[in-house]
ROZA-609844 format. One line per 5 residues: their letters; for each residue y, z, x of N, C-alpha, C, O, CB. Coordinates in steps of 0.02 Angstrom, whole numbers, m for minus. Each point is the difference from the previous one (the first is absolute). Glycine has a CB too. Layout:
N
a	Y,Z,X,Y,Z,X,Y,Z,X,Y,Z,X,Y,Z,X | ...
END
This chain:
233
mrvdi	5987,6577,8711,18,m58,40,m3,m63,m42,m48,m10,m37,6,66,141 | 93,m97,m99,0,m64,m37,m46,m50,35,3,m9,61,115,32,m101 | m159,m56,m1,m43,m55,25,7,m58,m49,m14,7,m59,m68,74,115 | 104,m138,m30,4,m61,m40,m62,m42,15,m17,m12,58,144,14,m57 | m162,m25,m53,m63,m36,8,3,m66,m37,11,m2,m61,m74,110,74
wsdiv	51,m163,23,m7,m66,m30,m75,m13,m7,m37,8,48,148,m51,1 | m133,22,m108,m71,m11,m11,m11,m46,m60,47,m14,m38,m73,127,87 | m36,m135,m57,m19,m38,m59,m60,33,m32,m41,30,34,86,m137,16 | m51,100,m116,m53,32,m38,m69,m25,21,m47,38,0,126,m26,m95 | m84,m76,113,m65,m29,15,m18,2,75,m46,m34,22,62,m40,m121
cpfcy	21,113,137,m13,7,72,m40,64,12,26,55,m7,81,m117,35 | m171,55,m10,m41,60,11,26,44,56,m6,62,m3,m92,m126,m38 | 127,34,93,27,40,55,61,41,m22,15,51,31,m58,m137,50 | 77,63,m133,56,39,m26,m25,65,m32,31,53,7,35,m159,m26 | m122,102,m16,m31,59,m29,m26,46,55,10,61,m3,m41,m127,m101
igkkr	m2,37,152,m26,39,57,57,34,37,m4,59,17,m93,m139,m6 | 151,42,1,57,28,35,32,57,m39,21,50,30,m1,m161,22 | m17,105,m118,28,53,m43,m41,64,9,29,54,9,12,m140,m92 | m106,80,80,m44,58,6,6,32,70,1,61,6,m79,m113,m90 | 81,10,135,6,27,68,67,36,11,3,52,32,m79,m144,9
leaaa	129,63,m68,65,32,6,1,67,m36,25,49,28,29,m162,m20 | m81,116,m68,m2,62,m38,m40,54,37,21,58,2,m10,m124,m108 | m67,46,134,m41,48,37,36,24,63,m3,59,18,m101,m114,m62 | 139,9,78,37,17,60,57,48,m16,13,47,38,m43,m157,12 | 65,98,m105,55,43,m20,m24,71,m15,32,49,18,28,m149,m64
eeagv	m118,103,13,m29,66,m14,m19,36,64,12,60,8,m55,m102,m118 | 13,5,157,m19,29,64,61,23,40,m2,53,32,m98,m126,m30 | 153,34,m4,60,17,38,46,49,m36,48,24,28,m56,m137,24 | m9,127,m115,42,45,m38,68,m29,m17,50,36,m2,m108,57,56 | 60,m158,m67,62,m35,m15,1,m21,m73,m47,m31,m24,55,m10,143
elevh	45,58,m154,8,m22,m70,33,m68,0,53,m9,29,m46,129,m70 | m38,m168,7,25,m68,0,41,m16,m62,m16,22,m56,m82,m55,123 | 152,m5,m57,39,m29,m54,m11,m76,5,34,m34,38,54,129,m38 | m136,m120,m39,m22,m69,7,39,m46,m45,8,13,m60,m122,27,90 | 139,m94,m1,34,m53,m38,m42,m64,7,m9,m26,54,126,78,m34
whsfe	m143,m75,m77,m43,m59,0,40,m64,m8,47,m4,m40,m139,74,m8 | 74,m120,88,34,m64,m1,m51,m57,m11,m57,5,22,148,41,55 | m69,m98,m111,m44,m55,m19,m8,m50,57,46,m14,39,m10,29,m157 | m97,m43,122,m14,m55,46,m59,m39,m30,m57,23,1,99,43,102 | m27,m126,m129,m52,m41,m30,m34,m43,52,32,m40,34,31,39,m142
ldpda	m128,9,115,m38,m41,48,m11,m71,m27,m5,m47,39,m51,151,3 | 53,m111,m107,m10,m66,m30,43,m6,m63,m24,8,m56,m95,m14,101 | 184,m8,m36,47,m3,m57,m18,m53,m52,20,4,m58,67,36,135 | m125,m91,m56,m17,m54,m45,m67,9,m36,m23,m45,m35,88,m29,108 | m96,132,m64,m65,12,m31,6,2,m76,51,22,m27,m87,43,129
pprqe	m15,m88,m138,m1,3,m73,m14,73,m21,m20,40,41,m19,m161,m50 | 49,137,m55,m15,68,m23,m73,20,13,m14,58,15,101,m72,m103 | m132,m34,83,m71,13,13,m31,m60,36,12,m57,m19,m20,131,m84 | m31,m60,155,m31,m54,38,m61,m27,m38,m34,37,m35,74,15,142 | m52,m117,m100,m56,m32,m34,m64,4,40,m54,m12,m27,135,m64,m27
vsnse	m76,93,118,m59,7,43,m5,72,23,47,39,m8,m39,m160,46 | m65,139,m7,m8,68,24,49,13,57,25,m46,31,m147,45,m64 | 135,64,46,47,17,53,m24,m24,68,40,m22,41,m4,121,m107 | m101,m95,77,m28,m23,64,9,m76,8,16,m24,54,m99,119,m56 | 71,m132,m52,10,m73,2,73,m16,12,16,m46,39,m114,29,m117
rlaqk	142,54,45,72,m12,8,21,12,73,37,m40,29,m18,75,m149 | m43,20,150,18,16,69,m29,m51,48,32,m18,50,m27,139,m80 | m66,m145,16,m31,m51,44,41,m64,0,11,m30,52,m124,80,m75 | 137,m70,m37,42,m59,m5,67,10,34,24,m44,36,m81,15,m144 | 86,87,98,66,15,27,0,4,76,45,m26,33,m19,87,m138
ygrsl	m77,m28,133,m2,11,73,m38,m54,38,m2,1,61,10,120,m85 | m40,m168,m14,m38,m52,34,m62,26,34,m19,m23,54,125,m38,m38 | m138,110,m48,m61,30,28,m58,m11,m47,9,m20,m58,59,106,118 | m128,m74,m35,m59,m6,m43,m4,61,m46,30,52,14,m91,m120,75 | 24,61,m143,m8,55,m47,m34,59,34,17,58,m12,m24,m140,m83
aeved	m42,68,139,m35,53,35,47,39,46,m4,61,4,m101,m129,m9 | 150,32,39,49,34,43,46,46,m40,15,56,21,m20,m154,58 | 27,73,m136,45,40,m42,m36,61,m27,29,55,m2,34,m158,m29 | m126,95,11,m37,57,m26,m12,53,54,3,59,m14,m58,m135,m68 | 42,53,144,m6,48,55,66,37,11,0,60,12,m88,m134,42
mqrni	143,37,m57,66,31,8,12,52,m54,24,55,14,19,m160,37 | m61,88,m112,9,46,m56,m43,63,8,22,56,m15,4,m154,m59 | m86,90,98,m44,58,12,30,46,53,m2,61,m6,m99,m129,m27 | 128,38,86,31,40,53,61,39,m27,9,58,16,m48,m143,69 | 78,52,m127,58,33,m29,m24,57,m46,30,54,0,37,m160,6
aemak	m120,94,m44,m26,51,m45,m23,61,39,9,57,m24,m44,m146,m56 | 6,79,139,m21,57,41,61,39,25,m1,61,1,m102,m124,34 | 155,27,m14,62,34,20,28,39,m58,23,57,8,1,m147,75 | m24,60,m142,27,33,m59,m41,63,m18,29,51,m19,13,m162,m23 | m107,105,47,m44,56,m17,16,62,42,m3,56,m24,m86,m137,m8
aegid	106,69,95,17,56,45,63,37,m23,11,57,19,m64,m120,75 | 94,30,m136,61,31,m26,m8,22,m72,49,18,m33,18,m89,111 | m130,71,m103,m12,22,m68,12,m52,m53,8,16,m59,21,95,98 | m26,m175,m18,13,m55,m47,m65,m37,m14,m35,m20,46,154,9,m3 | m134,2,m106,m59,m39,m20,22,m71,m14,18,m18,m57,m75,121,7
fqwen	57,m145,102,23,m69,m6,m56,m44,m25,m45,m20,38,128,38,55 | m81,m34,m158,m51,m42,m31,22,m74,8,20,m32,m49,m51,124,m34 | 26,m117,143,27,m66,16,m33,m56,m39,31,m51,m14,m5,94,127 | m89,m34,m131,m35,m53,m37,29,m9,m71,m8,m53,m30,m95,77,96 | 135,29,m91,29,m3,m68,75,m10,0,31,m4,m53,m123,77,15
ansgn	122,m77,97,73,m5,5,25,m62,m38,m28,m55,7,26,114,105 | 53,m50,m152,26,m54,m42,74,m10,17,44,27,m34,m128,m1,m59 | 96,m65,144,68,m8,24,42,m42,m48,m26,m35,m43,m16,44,160 | 107,m5,m109,46,m38,m41,71,13,21,12,33,51,m93,m30,m146 | 128,m29,58,70,8,17,22,73,m8,m16,32,m51,38,m150,15
tfnah	13,145,86,18,71,m1,73,13,m15,23,56,5,m114,m38,77 | 129,m70,m100,72,8,m10,16,52,m54,43,43,10,m28,m162,24 | m50,116,m91,13,47,m54,m23,70,18,31,50,m20,m42,m143,m61 | m43,98,119,m22,66,23,54,32,44,14,60,m5,m134,m97,0 | 150,m3,49,54,25,42,60,23,m42,32,50,15,m70,m126,78
rlvhl	52,39,m146,56,19,m44,m14,68,m32,45,42,m6,m19,m163,m16 | m88,132,1,m18,64,m31,0,57,51,15,57,m18,m83,m119,m66 | 52,47,146,6,51,52,72,22,7,15,60,8,m114,m108,53 | 145,0,m65,71,18,4,21,41,m61,39,47,6,m17,m152,60 | m47,88,m125,14,40,m59,m26,71,11,35,49,m13,m41,m152,m61
aqskg	m56,109,97,m30,65,11,40,39,53,10,61,m7,m123,m107,m23 | 135,11,81,37,34,53,66,28,m27,23,52,23,m74,m129,62 | 80,44,m133,62,25,m31,m12,64,m39,47,37,m16,m4,m155,9 | m107,132,m8,m19,61,m36,m31,52,47,m25,51,m23,8,m119,m81 | 18,54,169,m32,45,48,m75,m7,3,m35,46,22,128,31,m41
lgsea	m119,m134,m4,m73,m11,m3,m22,m59,41,m51,m32,m14,52,81,m100 | 37,m65,166,m17,m59,41,m68,4,33,m39,m47,m3,159,33,22 | m135,70,13,m64,8,35,m58,2,m50,m54,m26,15,112,88,78 | m47,m31,m151,m52,0,m51,m14,m71,m25,m58,m17,m12,93,133,m22 | 17,m156,28,m9,m69,m22,m39,m41,52,m45,m37,m18,151,45,m48
keaff	m87,0,129,m35,m38,53,m74,19,2,m44,m43,5,151,36,62 | m120,72,m70,m69,24,2,m39,m29,m60,m57,m23,9,93,129,50 | m7,m104,m117,m34,m25,m60,m12,m75,3,m53,m24,m21,106,116,m44 | m5,m129,91,m10,m73,6,m52,m16,53,m43,m43,m11,162,25,m24 | m116,52,92,m51,m11,52,m70,14,m28,m46,m40,9,129,72,81
ysymt	m89,24,m125,m65,20,m27,m25,m50,m53,m59,m18,0,88,138,22 | 16,m142,m65,m20,m46,m53,m25,m66,29,m47,m30,m26,130,83,m51 | m51,m75,131,m20,m64,31,m62,8,44,m48,m38,m7,167,2,4 | m119,85,47,m52,3,52,m63,37,m22,m54,m15,26,145,11,57 | m85,50,m128,m59,37,m22,m24,m22,m69,m60,m8,m11,98,105,79
qglai	9,m106,m114,m20,m18,m68,m9,m75,m10,m33,m21,m48,93,121,9 | m32,m140,83,m8,m73,m6,39,m30,m57,m20,m52,m27,m91,65,76 | 166,19,m69,40,m26,m55,44,m58,23,21,m3,58,m21,117,m112 | 14,m160,9,42,m59,16,72,23,7,34,13,m50,m113,m91,m11 | 103,82,122,63,34,15,61,m37,m27,53,29,m8,m107,17,109
geret	47,m110,m116,57,m39,m25,5,m4,m75,48,m27,m26,m57,m37,128 | m41,91,m138,0,m6,m73,35,59,m33,m2,57,24,m105,m121,m16 | 139,49,m63,41,50,m34,m41,61,m22,24,57,5,50,m149,m45 | m134,82,18,m42,55,m22,m10,51,56,2,60,m11,m60,m137,m69 | 46,52,141,m8,44,58,65,37,15,0,60,13,m88,m137,33
ledva	143,40,m47,65,30,15,16,57,m49,23,53,20,16,m163,26 | m52,98,m110,14,50,m51,m48,60,7,20,57,m12,21,m147,m65 | m103,77,96,m48,54,10,21,45,57,m1,61,m6,m90,m135,m38 | 110,45,100,21,39,58,63,40,m17,6,58,18,m56,m143,60 | 97,53,m112,62,33,m17,m12,61,m45,31,52,10,28,m162,0
srigl	m104,103,m59,m14,56,m45,m37,55,37,8,59,m16,m12,m138,m81 | m36,60,145,m40,48,39,45,49,37,m18,58,9,m72,m142,2 | 147,61,12,44,44,39,57,29,m43,45,34,26,m72,m101,77 | 25,53,m168,47,31,m45,65,m36,m12,49,30,m22,m99,71,57 | 53,m166,m19,61,m37,m14,6,m13,m75,m50,m9,m35,45,m45,149
npvev	66,52,m139,13,m12,m70,m19,m72,m17,26,m47,31,68,132,m31 | m140,m95,m48,m23,m69,m15,56,m46,m25,m3,m60,12,m107,109,m39 | 159,m21,m6,57,m41,m23,39,m25,60,20,m59,2,m13,124,m109 | 6,m22,156,35,m21,61,m40,m51,39,27,m47,28,29,159,m23 | m122,m102,m3,m44,m47,35,4,m69,m33,7,m51,34,m84,145,m1
ddvld	74,m96,m99,5,m64,m36,67,m33,11,5,m60,8,m84,104,m95 | 132,m3,88,67,m27,12,4,m33,69,30,m53,7,19,142,m81 | m80,m58,124,1,m29,67,m40,m65,1,23,m51,26,m12,167,25 | m72,m114,m78,m44,m58,2,26,m58,m43,m17,m58,13,m78,135,7 | 136,m62,m70,28,m52,m43,67,m26,26,33,m40,m33,m92,92,m64
sdeya	80,m28,156,65,m19,27,m7,m14,75,m55,m3,27,115,72,m115 | m3,m77,121,1,m9,73,20,65,36,17,m1,59,12,m120,m76 | m32,177,m19,21,63,29,m41,16,63,m61,m8,1,95,49,m115 | 1,m19,165,m28,18,66,m23,m61,41,m25,8,56,m11,100,m106 | 45,m168,24,m17,m60,39,43,m3,63,m25,m18,53,m10,m43,m159
dfvkf	99,77,99,44,m1,57,m19,51,53,10,m10,59,81,m29,m134 | m120,95,53,m23,52,47,m57,m28,43,m1,10,61,35,81,m142 | m80,m125,49,m57,m29,35,24,m52,51,m21,0,58,m53,20,m158 | 118,m64,78,26,m53,44,40,29,58,m5,m24,56,7,m54,m154 | 38,130,84,41,31,52,m45,33,52,13,m7,60,80,25,m143
dqeva	m145,17,61,m47,31,47,m27,m51,49,m5,12,60,m25,73,m147 | 11,m143,61,m31,m51,41,50,m34,47,m17,m19,56,m67,1,m146 | 145,12,67,52,m28,44,14,48,58,6,m23,57,45,m37,m155 | m47,124,84,11,49,53,m58,m2,50,11,1,61,55,72,m141 | m127,m75,54,m59,m1,43,0,m59,47,m12,7,60,m52,52,m150
reqln	77,m118,63,m6,m60,40,62,m14,43,m6,m21,58,m68,m24,m145 | 133,58,60,62,m20,34,28,55,45,32,m15,51,m8,m60,m146 | m35,137,78,28,54,40,m52,35,44,15,19,56,70,m3,m145 | m145,m8,63,m52,37,37,m51,m46,33,m42,23,38,58,71,m118 | m14,m159,65,m48,m48,28,m72,19,m16,m44,m7,43,126,m17,48
vtgvp	m93,47,m151,m68,18,m22,m39,m63,m15,23,m43,m38,18,153,m9 | m100,m116,76,m43,m58,m13,m65,21,m35,m35,m42,m27,84,m16,127 | m65,122,m98,m60,25,m32,9,71,m24,47,35,21,m115,m109,51 | 24,95,m116,4,68,m28,m67,36,8,m52,m33,4,141,m4,m86 | m88,104,83,57,44,m13,50,3,58,m18,m12,57,m57,79,m131
ffvfd	137,m49,57,52,8,50,40,63,m17,23,7,m57,m15,m133,77 | m2,170,28,30,66,m11,64,8,41,3,m23,57,m117,71,m82 | 163,m16,m4,60,20,37,11,74,m11,11,22,m56,41,m139,45 | m54,156,65,6,72,m3,72,21,15,29,m20,51,m150,33,m18 | 148,27,m77,67,28,10,52,m54,12,50,11,33,m102,92,13
qrial	38,m163,m74,45,m58,5,14,m23,72,52,m31,13,0,70,m120 | m98,m24,153,13,m19,70,m63,m15,41,6,m32,52,95,100,m60 | m160,m47,m13,m61,m14,38,m47,m42,m43,m23,23,m53,35,86,118 | m26,m169,m43,m42,m47,m38,m72,2,26,m13,10,59,113,m83,m81 | m146,63,m24,m71,0,16,m35,m53,m43,5,2,m62,m2,121,94
agaqp	m38,m169,0,m34,m54,m36,m75,12,m4,m30,22,48,119,m102,m10 | m118,67,m96,m72,4,m9,m26,68,m19,35,50,3,m41,m139,78 | m58,89,m102,m33,62,m19,m26,34,64,m59,m1,15,26,m46,m128 | 79,78,148,m17,33,63,m48,58,m11,m4,27,m55,116,m61,101 | m150,53,6,m43,59,m6,41,62,m17,60,4,15,m140,m54,67
revfv	47,99,m113,34,60,m22,38,35,56,55,25,m10,m143,m12,m77 | 57,m11,147,32,35,56,65,m33,22,45,33,25,m158,3,12 | 118,m102,m48,62,m35,16,54,20,m49,58,10,19,m123,m107,30 | 47,101,m113,49,23,m49,25,71,16,60,14,m6,m116,m86,m80 | 10,116,107,20,68,19,50,m3,58,50,35,0,m162,10,m39
qvlqk	96,m86,88,44,m7,59,70,m24,m21,50,26,25,m151,m51,46 | 103,m24,m115,64,m28,m21,40,52,m41,60,7,9,m111,m123,m10 | 17,151,m43,34,52,m39,30,53,45,57,22,m10,m136,m43,m85 | 41,42,145,25,51,46,58,m27,41,49,36,12,m163,16,m7 | 108,m114,17,53,m30,40,64,m8,m41,55,11,25,m141,m71,42
aleta	79,42,m131,58,m8,m42,36,66,m11,61,2,m8,m117,m98,m49 | 19,150,57,30,66,m7,36,22,64,49,37,m3,m138,m8,m80 | 64,m51,140,25,24,64,58,m40,28,47,29,29,m160,12,m8 | 110,m107,m28,48,m41,36,13,m65,m37,m39,m20,m44,1,71,151 | 91,m84,m89,17,m65,m30,m28,m58,41,11,m58,m17,92,109,m30
selel	m139,m36,101,m26,m54,43,m56,m37,m35,m35,29,m43,67,36,145 | m42,m128,m84,m52,m41,m30,m64,6,39,0,15,60,87,m93,m103 | m143,65,8,m66,5,31,m27,m69,15,16,m49,m34,m37,156,m26 | m20,m111,113,m35,m62,15,m67,2,m37,m43,41,16,99,m52,99 | m64,m32,m164,m60,2,m42,m32,m68,m5,35,m51,m1,14,146,m63
edaas	m115,m96,60,m37,m62,m9,m5,m17,m74,6,44,m43,m71,m23,149 | 54,m85,m121,m10,m20,m69,m68,28,m24,m45,13,40,115,m118,m22 | m75,113,m83,m62,24,m30,m18,m45,m58,34,m48,m15,m10,167,51 | m80,m101,m70,m25,m40,m56,54,m11,m52,33,47,m23,m147,m3,44 | 122,m108,m41,51,m17,m49,m17,m65,m34,m45,m36,22,131,97,45
cdaeq	m50,m77,m121,m7,m64,m35,66,m37,2,53,29,m7,m142,18,m68 | 85,m113,86,59,m42,m6,m17,m59,m45,m53,m2,m30,96,38,145 | 2,m83,m118,m10,m56,m46,m58,m45,20,m25,m39,m40,146,43,17 | m143,2,86,m52,m43,25,m69,32,3,m51,m32,m12,138,m24,77 | m89,122,m49,m66,32,8,7,75,0,54,28,5,m94,m126,59
cdvse	m19,131,m71,m4,72,10,m33,11,67,m57,m21,12,49,45,m137 | 44,10,169,m24,13,68,m32,68,2,33,50,m12,57,m123,61 | m156,76,m35,m36,64,m2,m1,34,68,m31,53,7,m39,m99,m99 | 103,17,142,m1,31,66,36,66,m1,51,8,m34,m55,m120,87 | m22,161,m16,29,66,6,27,7,71,m28,m28,46,m51,77,m134
pka	134,m11,97,26,11,67,m47,42,42,m40,38,m27,155,m47,m19 | m110,1,110,m41,41,45,22,72,m4,58,16,m10,m76,m115,87 | m31,144,m68,15,71,m2,38,21,63,17,58,7,m120,m38,m78
END
């Protein structure tokens, strides 16, 4: 089944959503054909932030440092349930444009999901500076991309149009305001890191019928905040 996913590297709910979708597909016995699409939560971010991630989020969302740290701990607990070690205290956010370009390069080689997993892991577990070239080259080599091709992409504007086009489609055609955002079989949309059972329901529905489902919003990140609320069971 084809699944189109809009996400950003620095969105913890995008990683959580990826893991939940994969687990749901395994449970439902559905083989996924995943197409990754770019969505920058902070296009103006520098390659590396000068303050801690918690301080940055407190400034961005207009919250106290204590509130942001509590939010991060809650997200880490959600992530842990999906097998993700979210080291939020070490997270080193930055501009993700080049990371998205490399995901597109990887996707052209059939390694899109491997690239997303490696970038998520490098940012959320290893605490690597996601906008710096050293990190980008490390992730690319980890999944087996040709270093010469990687350098060619990073030294040019290659795949920049892919990133921009993804975001135009998200905002202008799909009205996406936050990520993760999923489209199943090019006809059923799902917003947020929904619980695993919801993903199973959607996968089964997509196999059975073309009708749309009534679904509640789930945990997601947008340009203004990360919403940790979960839908009612």
